[in-house]
VEXFILO-230043 format. One record per residue: x negated, y, z negated of N, C-alpha, C in turn. Coordinates in steps of 0.02 Angstrom, whole numbers, padded with zeros to 5 digits, always signed. Each point is the difference from the previous one (the first is absolute). Example, Ala and Ser with C-alpha at 12.3 -4.5 7.8 and 13.67 -1.06 7.14 Angstrom:
-00660-00284-00390+00045+00059+00000-00045+00060+00000;+00018+00053+00036-00042+00059-00003+00039+00055-00037;
// end
This chain:
+01121+00681+00331-00027+00011+00067+00056-00013+00050;+00024+00053+00031+00055-00005+00048-00029-00003+00070;+00022-00049+00039-00022-00004+00069+00030+00060+00038;-00043+00035+00036+00021+00063+00031+00059-00009+00047;+00049+00043-00008+00058+00003+00045+00006+00071+00026;+00034+00008+00056+00004+00066+00032+00033+00052-00046;+00049-00022-00039+00039+00048-00039-00024+00006-00073;-00065-00019-00013-00020-00002-00070-00002+00070-00033;-00013+00057+00037+00004+00065-00035+00071+00014-00027;+00050-00018+00041+00069+00009-00023+00017-00047-00057;-00031-00060+00002+00011-00048-00054-00027+00026-00067;-00059+00030+00001-00029+00027-00061+00045+00055-00028;+00025+00043+00044+00044+00054-00023+00064-00028-00030;+00029-00051+00033+00062-00030-00024-00010-00033-00069;-00058-00033-00010-00014-00032-00064-00001+00051-00057;-00030+00058+00012-00007+00050-00052+00063+00041-00011;+00036+00017+00053+00058+00045-00007+00066-00035-00008;+00008-00057+00035+00065-00034-00002+00000-00056-00052;-00051-00042+00002-00004-00057-00045-00031+00018-00068;-00026+00060-00005-00031+00023-00062-00056-00046-00024;-00037-00027+00047-00059-00041-00016-00061+00043+00014;-00029+00028-00052-00055+00047+00008-00063-00037+00021;-00025+00016+00060-00060-00033+00026-00035+00046+00050;-00063-00013+00011-00039+00036+00050-00032-00052+00046;-00022+00022+00060-00026-00046+00050-00071+00021+00021;-00036-00050+00027-00067+00012+00028-00011-00048+00058;-00022+00028+00056-00013-00041+00060-00058-00048-00013;+00007-00063+00025-00053-00050-00006+00003-00046+00060;-00021+00025+00058+00000-00041+00060+00070-00018+00023;+00012-00064+00007+00066-00023+00021+00050-00003-00058;-00022+00019-00059+00043+00000-00059+00005+00071-00029;+00050+00009-00043+00008+00062-00038+00002-00019-00073;-00045+00029-00038-00001-00014-00072+00052+00043-00035;+00042-00032-00040+00051+00036-00038-00017-00005-00074;-00001+00058-00034-00016+00003-00071+00060+00026-00038;+00028-00042-00044+00057+00020-00042-00026+00030-00065;+00042+00040-00033-00022+00036-00060-00002-00045-00062;+00039-00054-00001+00005-00040-00060+00013-00073+00019;-00010-00047-00049+00017-00070+00014+00072-00010+00021;+00046+00040-00030+00071-00005+00020+00008+00023+00072;-00038+00050+00021+00003+00023+00068-00027-00052+00049;-00051-00037-00021-00027-00054+00042+00053-00053+00012;+00035-00019-00054+00053-00052+00007+00056+00025+00045;+00021+00063-00009+00055+00027+00042-00022+00005+00072;-00062+00021+00012-00026+00005+00068-00004-00068+00033;-00023-00050-00037-00006-00068+00028+00069-00027+00018;+00048+00009-00045+00068-00025+00013+00030+00034+00062;-00010+00065+00007+00029+00036+00057-00031-00024+00066;-00066-00005+00002-00033-00021+00062+00020-00072+00018;+00010-00041-00051+00020-00070+00013+00072-00002+00027;+00043+00040-00029+00070+00001+00023+00006+00025+00072;-00043+00047+00019+00003+00029+00067-00043-00039+00050;-00029-00056-00022-00039-00045+00044-00061+00034+00031;-00032+00043-00039-00064+00028+00022-00055-00051-00013;-00052+00003+00041-00058-00043-00011-00050+00036-00047;-00018-00033-00054-00046+00031-00048-00028-00054-00046;-00051+00019-00037-00024-00043-00054-00020+00043-00060;+00001-00029-00058-00011+00036-00062-00071-00015-00027;-00036+00052-00018-00065-00008-00033+00011+00013-00074;-00006-00051-00043+00013+00009-00071-00047+00050-00031;+00025+00037-00049-00043+00046-00038-00054-00040-00037;-00059+00029-00005-00056-00036-00032+00016-00020-00072;+00038+00043-00034+00017-00015-00069+00047-00059-00006;+00037-00016+00054+00047-00055-00001-00030-00065+00027;-00058+00004+00032-00031-00060+00028-00024-00046-00055;+00009-00065+00006-00026-00046-00050-00076-00004+00003;-00030-00018-00055-00072-00010-00004-00016-00070+00026;-00046-00004+00048-00017-00065+00029-00067-00024-00027;+00001-00061-00027-00061-00031-00026-00008-00069+00030;-00059-00030-00009-00011-00069+00019-00027-00038-00061;+00026-00061-00009-00025-00045-00052-00038-00056+00035;-00064-00007-00017-00042-00049+00033-00016-00058-00047;-00012-00058+00031-00025-00061-00033+00055-00042-00034;+00063+00014+00013+00052-00047-00019+00000-00058+00051;+00023-00059-00019+00005-00055+00049+00043+00019+00059;-00016-00027+00059+00036+00017+00060+00074-00020-00003;+00015-00052-00039+00069-00025-00002+00041+00032-00057;-00025+00054-00028+00037+00035-00053+00064+00031+00029;+00055-00008-00035+00064+00027+00023+00002+00076-00010;+00022+00036+00052+00006+00073-00006+00053+00018-00052;+00051-00042-00007+00052+00014-00049-00027-00008-00071;-00045-00048-00010-00031-00009-00066-00043+00061-00018;-00035+00026+00050-00042+00060-00011+00044+00059-00020;+00056+00008+00035+00046+00055-00015+00027-00006-00071;+00021-00060-00020+00028-00010-00067-00053+00013-00054;-00062-00022+00013-00053+00009-00050-00017+00074-00009;-00003+00037+00055-00015+00071-00004+00057+00038-00035;+00061-00022+00014+00058+00031-00033-00003-00010-00075;-00021-00060-00021-00006-00014-00072-00055+00041-00033;-00048+00025+00040-00054+00042-00027+00019+00074+00000;+00060+00015+00022+00025+00069-00005-00006+00040+00064;-00015-00033+00057-00005+00035+00063+00065-00008+00039;+00016+00050+00042+00060-00003+00041-00022-00017+00072;+00017-00061+00021-00026-00026+00063+00052+00009+00056;-00023+00027+00056+00043+00007+00059-00002-00065+00040;-00060-00022+00019-00006-00063+00038-00072-00025-00004;-00007-00065+00016-00066-00033+00000-00009-00036+00067;-00055+00011+00033-00016-00034+00063-00067-00036-00006;-00006-00056+00034-00064-00035+00004-00033+00018+00066;-00063+00021-00003-00035+00021+00061-00025-00061+00039;-00008+00011+00065-00023-00052+00045-00057+00026+00043;-00039-00047+00028-00051+00019+00049+00035+00024+00063;-00028+00053+00029+00034+00031+00057+00004-00047+00060;-00053-00035+00016-00002-00041+00060+00032-00069-00010;-00018-00034-00054+00023-00069-00009+00065-00005-00040;+00020+00054-00032+00060+00002-00043-00006-00046-00061;-00060-00020-00016-00012-00042-00059+00011+00042-00064;+00036-00029-00048+00013+00037-00062-00064+00009-00040;-00005+00056-00035-00059+00016-00040+00019+00001-00074;-00050-00008-00044+00014+00005-00072+00004+00073-00022;+00035+00041+00039+00006+00071-00013+00074+00018+00006;+00026+00033-00052+00071+00017-00002+00007+00076-00005;+00039+00029+00046+00014+00071-00001+00063+00012-00041;-00004+00047-00047+00057+00015-00044+00018+00073+00006;+00065+00014+00008+00026+00069+00000+00031+00013-00068;-00028+00049-00036+00024+00017-00067+00029+00071+00000;+00058+00008-00031+00026+00067-00010-00040+00035-00055;-00006+00066+00006-00041+00037-00048+00033+00001-00069;-00039-00020-00049+00021-00001-00070-00057+00028-00042;+00013+00018-00063-00054+00029-00042-00060-00047-00008;+00010-00065+00005-00056-00048-00010-00031-00024+00065;+00013+00035+00056-00021-00026+00065-00075-00008+00006;-00039+00045-00032-00073-00004+00006-00029-00059-00038;+00038-00029-00047-00024-00057-00038-00007-00063+00043;+00034+00000+00058-00002-00060+00042-00070-00014+00026;-00041+00054+00007-00068-00009+00027-00047-00030-00053;+00021-00002-00062-00041-00029-00053+00016-00075-00011;+00047-00025+00039+00022-00070-00008-00055-00047+00024;-00025-00043-00045-00053-00048+00017+00025-00072-00003;+00052-00013-00039+00028-00067-00005+00075+00004+00015;+00022-00040+00047+00070+00002+00021+00023-00070+00017;+00054-00021-00031+00027-00067+00010-00054-00053-00013;-00042+00014-00051-00052-00046-00023-00058-00008+00050;-00008+00049+00044-00055+00000+00048-00040+00064-00008;-00065-00004+00017-00042+00059+00002+00013+00035+00067;+00022+00062-00002+00019+00034+00062-00035+00068+00005;+00005+00027+00059-00024+00068+00013+00058+00040+00029;+00013+00059-00028+00054+00043+00024-00031+00063+00030;+00017+00015+00061-00028+00057+00035+00055+00039+00035;-00015+00062+00015+00045+00041+00040+00002-00027+00071;+00059-00003+00030+00006-00024+00068-00022+00054+00048;-00049-00016+00042-00026+00047+00049+00026-00019+00069;+00037+00045+00030+00028-00013+00067-00056+00010+00051;-00015-00053+00038-00055+00001+00048+00022+00015+00071;+00064+00010+00010+00025+00017+00066+00063+00042-00007;+00024+00027+00055+00061+00041-00002+00061-00045-00010;+00046+00022-00042+00062-00037-00011+00043+00001+00063;+00026-00059+00020+00041-00005+00060+00070-00025-00018;+00050+00031+00030+00069-00019-00013+00019-00062+00040;+00029-00049-00033+00020-00062+00034+00064+00008+00041;+00034+00057-00010+00064+00011+00035-00011+00035+00068;-00035+00058-00002-00008+00040+00062-00069-00007+00030;-00047-00032-00037-00069-00013+00023-00044+00063+00001;+00024+00057-00026-00043+00058-00006-00033-00001-00069;-00034+00054-00018-00044-00002-00059+00019+00051-00053;-00035-00006-00056+00004+00048-00057+00065-00004-00040;+00038-00054+00009+00059-00011-00042+00017-00074+00001;+00048-00020-00040+00020-00070-00004+00071-00009+00025;+00017-00062+00014+00066-00015+00028+00056+00015-00051;-00017+00000-00064+00051+00012-00052+00029+00070+00006;-00041+00049+00023+00023+00069+00005+00009+00022+00073;+00004-00048+00046+00002+00017+00071+00072-00001+00027;+00017+00053+00036+00066+00004+00033-00010+00016+00074;-00057-00022+00027-00013+00007+00072+00027-00063+00036;+00008+00004+00065+00024-00057+00038-00050-00057-00005;+00023-00061-00010-00047-00056-00007-00034-00017+00066;-00062-00023-00006-00039-00024+00057-00032-00066-00018;+00002-00047+00045-00028-00066-00013-00076+00003+00004;-00033-00031-00048-00073-00001-00002-00030-00041+00058;+00040-00046+00028-00025-00045+00052+00016+00025+00070;+00064+00014+00014+00020+00017+00068+00018+00073+00010;+00000+00040-00054+00013+00072+00000+00072+00019+00015;+00046-00049+00003+00070+00016+00014+00034+00026-00062;+00062+00027+00009+00035+00034-00054+00036-00049-00046;-00038-00041-00033+00028-00044-00052-00054-00011-00053;+00020-00021-00059-00049-00013-00052-00040-00062+00017;-00061-00003-00025-00047-00053+00018+00027-00069-00018;+00035-00005-00056+00024-00066-00021+00056-00025+00044;+00029+00045+00042+00054-00020+00045-00024-00009+00073;-00065-00002+00010-00027-00006+00068+00021-00066+00031;+00027+00000+00061+00020-00062+00034-00059-00047+00013;-00060+00027+00001-00059-00043+00011-00007-00053-00054;+00027+00013-00059-00007-00047-00055+00044-00063+00010;+00053+00009+00038+00045-00057+00011-00005-00028+00070;-00041+00030+00043-00007-00024+00069-00032-00069+00000;+00029-00047+00039-00025-00068+00002-00057-00009+00049;-00005+00045+00048-00052-00006+00051-00034+00068+00008;-00065-00002+00018-00037+00061+00008+00028+00044+00055;+00031-00031+00050+00029+00039+00055+00059+00042-00023;+00031-00020-00057+00057+00038-00026-00021+00058-00045;-00063+00003-00016-00024+00052-00046-00015+00065+00037;+00015+00055-00033-00017+00066+00027-00075+00011-00007;-00032+00035+00046-00072+00012-00005-00018+00041-00061;-00058-00013-00027-00024+00039-00058-00015+00071+00023;+00027+00048-00036-00009+00070+00018-00002+00043-00062;-00047+00046-00003-00007+00044-00058+00053+00055+00003;+00033+00011-00057+00052+00052-00003-00029+00070-00003;-00066+00006-00011-00031+00066-00007-00038+00022+00062;-00038-00045+00031-00039+00019+00059+00022-00035+00064;+00043-00052-00006+00023-00036+00059-00048-00053+00024;-00055-00012-00037-00050-00049+00021+00023-00071-00013;-00037-00049+00029+00019-00071-00008-00023-00030-00066;+00021+00029-00055-00017-00026-00066+00055+00021-00048;+00000-00030-00060+00051+00017-00050-00012+00071-00027;+00052+00029-00028-00006+00068-00027-00043+00003-00063;-00012-00058-00031-00042-00002-00061-00074-00010+00016;-00017-00005+00064-00070-00012+00019-00042+00062-00017;-00052-00010-00041-00039+00057-00023-00046+00028+00053;-00009-00037+00055-00040+00026+00055+00041+00043+00048;+00063+00011-00015+00043+00042+00041-00028+00071+00003;-00002+00031+00060-00027+00069+00003+00040+00051-00039;+00063-00016-00016+00041+00046-00041-00006-00013-00075;-00033-00056-00019-00004-00017-00071-00045+00051-00035;+00025+00035-00052-00041+00051-00034-00061-00031-00034;-00053+00036+00000-00061-00022-00033-00012+00043-00062;-00023-00032-00053-00018+00037-00060-00073-00015-00016;-00033+00049-00033-00070-00007-00018-00004-00018-00073;-00023-00064-00013-00006-00023-00070-00069+00013-00029;-00045+00032+00039-00067+00012-00025+00001+00057-00049;-00033-00010-00057-00004+00051-00051-00063+00041+00010;+00005+00067+00000-00060+00041+00010-00048-00008-00058;-00064+00003+00014-00052-00005-00051-00029+00069-00012;-00026+00010-00061-00028+00064-00018-00063+00015+00040;-00039-00052+00015-00060+00008+00041+00003-00050+00056;-00008+00021+00063-00002-00048+00055-00060-00045-00006;+00003-00062+00030-00055-00048-00006-00067+00030+00019;-00002+00040+00054-00063+00028+00021-00029+00046-00053;+00044+00038-00034-00023+00045-00052-00027-00039-00059;+00034-00055-00019-00023-00042-00055-00069-00029+00015;-00008-00025+00062-00066-00028+00017-00054+00054-00003;+00017+00060+00022-00049+00054-00001-00020+00017-00072;+00051+00001-00046-00015+00014-00070-00046-00052-00030;+00014-00065+00016-00042-00053-00026-00071+00005+00027;-00006+00017+00064-00066+00005+00031-00040+00057-00031;+00034+00057-00011-00034+00057-00029-00025-00014-00071;+00038-00044-00037-00023-00018-00068-00065-00038+00001;-00011-00039+00053-00060-00042+00004-00060+00038+00028;+00011+00051+00039-00057+00032+00033-00022+00064-00036;+00006+00001-00067-00025+00057-00038-00076+00001+00004;-00030+00057+00016-00073+00004+00004-00032-00018-00067;-00052-00039+00004-00037-00019-00060+00031-00057-00039;+00054-00029+00025+00033-00056-00035-00004-00061+00044;-00027-00055-00026-00008-00060+00039+00066-00036+00010;+00002-00044+00051+00059-00040+00013+00015-00046-00058;-00052-00028-00031+00009-00046-00056+00032+00036-00059;-00021+00062-00012+00029+00038-00056+00073+00015+00013;+00017+00015+00063+00070+00013+00017+00041-00063-00008;-00026-00058+00020+00037-00063-00006+00011-00019-00072;-00048+00017-00044+00008-00015-00072+00047+00048-00034;+00022+00053+00035+00045+00048-00030-00036+00046-00048;-00064+00010+00008-00040+00043-00043+00022+00072+00009;+00027+00029-00054+00026+00068+00004-00052+00052-00018;-00061-00021-00016-00052+00047-00019-00017+00045+00059;-00008+00064-00014-00016+00046+00054-00068-00017+00029;-00008-00001+00065-00063-00016+00030-00053+00052-00015;-00060-00024-00013-00056+00044-00015-00033+00020+00065;-00015+00063+00007-00033+00022+00062-00070-00030+00004;-00018-00022+00060-00067-00028+00010-00048+00056+00019;-00059-00005-00026-00050+00052+00014-00050-00028+00050;-00014+00039+00050-00047-00019+00052-00052+00054+00007;-00064-00017-00002-00051+00051+00008+00010+00039+00063;-00015+00065-00006+00009+00043+00058-00044-00023+00057;+00027+00002+00059-00038-00019+00059+00003-00073+00017;+00030-00043-00044+00003-00072+00013+00059-00020+00042;+00051+00044+00004+00060-00017+00038-00007+00025+00070;+00006-00046+00048-00005+00018+00071+00063-00025+00035;+00038+00044+00027+00061-00017+00036-00014-00003+00074;+00008-00060+00031-00012-00006+00072+00048+00045+00038;-00019+00019+00060+00042+00043+00041+00065-00037+00018;+00058+00032-00011+00065-00030+00017+00026-00046-00054;-00035-00011-00056+00024-00044-00053+00020+00041-00060;+00038-00030-00045+00025+00034-00060-00032-00032-00061;-00030+00039-00042-00035-00028-00058+00048-00032-00049;+00061+00029-00007+00049-00029-00046+00019-00070+00023;+00006-00010+00066+00018-00066+00026-00054-00051-00016;-00064+00021+00004-00055-00045-00017+00003-00021-00073;+00013+00050-00044+00002-00015-00072+00057-00047-00016;+00061+00012+00029+00057-00042-00014-00011-00071+00026;-00032-00008+00059-00012-00066+00027-00049-00038-00044;-00050+00036-00025-00049-00033-00044+00033-00023-00065;+00045+00043-00029+00036-00018-00061+00045-00061+00012;+00031-00002+00059+00045-00055+00016-00038-00066+00003;-00057+00000+00035-00040-00061+00006-00026-00022-00068;-00021+00049-00041-00024-00017-00067+00055-00030-00042;+00061+00028+00005+00056-00026-00039+00019-00071+00020;+00003-00013+00065+00017-00068+00023-00052-00050-00024;-00063+00019+00003-00053-00045-00023+00006-00016-00073;+00018+00052-00041+00005-00011-00072+00061-00041-00019;+00053+00005+00040+00061-00039-00014-00013-00074+00004;-00041-00022+00047-00010-00071+00012-00068-00025-00026;-00032+00040-00040-00062-00023-00031+00017-00037-00064;-00045-00042-00024+00011-00036-00063+00055-00051+00004;+00007-00035+00057+00049-00053+00005+00069+00022+00022;+00005+00063+00027+00066+00025+00021+00032-00042+00054;-00041-00025+00048+00027-00042+00053+00027-00066-00027;-00035-00029-00048+00023-00063-00031+00067+00010-00035;+00006+00057-00035+00064+00014-00034+00057+00006+00049;-00014+00033+00057+00052+00008+00050+00022-00067+00030;-00049-00043+00014+00015-00066+00028+00041-00042-00050;-00019+00004-00065+00038-00037-00051+00071+00026-00006;+00008+00066+00005+00067+00029-00004+00045-00025+00057;-00028-00001+00062+00038-00025+00057+00019-00073-00009;-00046-00040-00027+00013-00071-00011+00056-00010-00051;+00000+00039-00055+00052-00007-00051+00068+00021+00028;+00001+00054+00041+00063+00020+00031+00026-00053+00046;-00045-00035+00035+00021-00055+00044+00033-00056-00039;-00027-00014-00060+00030-00053-00042+00071+00019-00022;+00009+00065-00017+00067+00022-00021+00050-00005+00058;-00023+00021+00060+00045-00002+00058+00019-00072+00018;-00045-00047-00013+00015-00070+00016+00056-00028-00043;+00011+00031-00059+00054-00024-00045+00069+00025+00020;+00001+00053+00041+00064+00033+00015+00033-00032+00061;+00064-00015-00007+00040-00025+00056+00019+00060+00044;-00039+00011+00054+00009+00059+00041+00069+00002+00032;+00024-00059+00023+00067-00002+00032+00054+00022-00048;-00004-00025-00063+00051+00019-00049-00005+00074-00017;-00061+00027-00002-00009+00070-00015+00030+00044+00055;-00012-00018+00064+00028+00037+00055+00076-00002+00000;+00028-00058-00016+00073-00007-00002+00030+00045-00054;-00033+00004-00057+00025+00044-00054-00002+00073+00021;-00054+00020+00035-00005+00069+00023+00053+00014+00053;+00011-00048+00047+00050+00011+00052+00071+00006-00029;+00012-00034-00056+00066+00003-00032+00008+00060-00045;-00042+00050+00012+00004+00063-00037-00008-00009-00075;-00046-00046-00019-00014-00008-00071-00033+00063-00028;+00014+00016-00064-00029+00059-00030-00076-00009-00008;-00035+00056-00008-00073-00002-00009-00017-00040-00063;+00042+00008-00052-00012-00035-00063+00005-00076+00010;+00049-00022+00040+00008-00071+00014-00060-00027+00038;-00024+00038+00049-00058-00022+00039-00061-00007-00044;-00009+00049-00045-00058-00002-00046+00005-00061-00046;+00061-00012-00028+00010-00059-00043-00015-00064+00038;+00023-00003+00063-00010-00060+00041-00075-00012+00010;-00038+00052+00017-00072-00008+00012-00035-00021-00065;+00023+00031-00056-00031-00017-00065+00012-00073-00018;+00062-00023+00011+00015-00070-00016-00039-00048+00044;-00008+00018+00065-00037-00042+00045-00074-00004-00020;-00027+00057-00021-00071+00001-00018-00013-00038-00065;+00051-00004-00045-00010-00036-00062-00008-00075+00011;+00030-00024+00055-00005-00072+00014+00049-00040-00042;+00000-00065+00006+00046-00044-00037-00013+00004-00075;+00054+00000-00039-00005+00004-00072+00013-00069-00032;-00030-00011-00057+00013-00062-00036+00070+00000-00027;+00037-00055+00006+00069-00001-00025+00000+00008-00075;+00051+00037-00024+00005+00010-00073+00026-00063-00033;-00019-00009-00062+00020-00059-00038+00047+00021-00055;
// end
């Protein structure tokens, strides 16, 4: 991605005819996308643009991108280097290992992100259930926001492949964030004001509430919208000639038509006879559900559920959920709490 310059049409021609770097271009807003014919052409193009001090960044080919996974449920103090060595011993080629943190508090999580180069056994990593003598869960890493470059503060690429001018995440000036004078200033009066490098607002460039910060939709489409599902369920219950109780029991028997002597059915003006029949079936079904001690059974069920809830440490359960514990861990935790204290083994 080449940052647009006035002479870029002549540059494209010079690359193809003089430098013999076969490539084509496509406009993309303030950038120009350059496509080389081969990996060797990509390397030659990158070297030339770097030598000529053009501003650009490289988007790696999908086939060259490492596979990103997360390993959950290892202890928080596990060394990333130990994880890398253990995965290497299992036959995987590891690029890097990072430990994830909470976005707001920066607290470390028992979740480790691993970048793996593609190998013939790469799919086997998802079957890993025991790692470093711990029960773990391995999942594909899902990016929940747009990738932001730490060098130029723009998006959709990383600082490793960025050759744009650096911008400070704090004060928006032309230096890298780690070199910001605000970090060494002894007094607040010596610090430059916080300014976004993208919109100019009084916040850091990494602030997700920035009006320039791209938004992505993580919602997955459903085959049937909720309203349609509710309609389908309602239609299943209001079959003519079928009582509510029969529908609740899951009775799949076809409803038998009811016979009514001719002349006995009288529909009041402005009313619907089908509505009257369905309402009568509904009332009959509700009555049959709670006959024969149904209310007592319901009260006993609620009481037993209350006893189970009293055994669960709700604070500990909420903490496990906040720490991104897997569903399996939460279920195990609830099961252990409900079992209560166990007799010590002898």
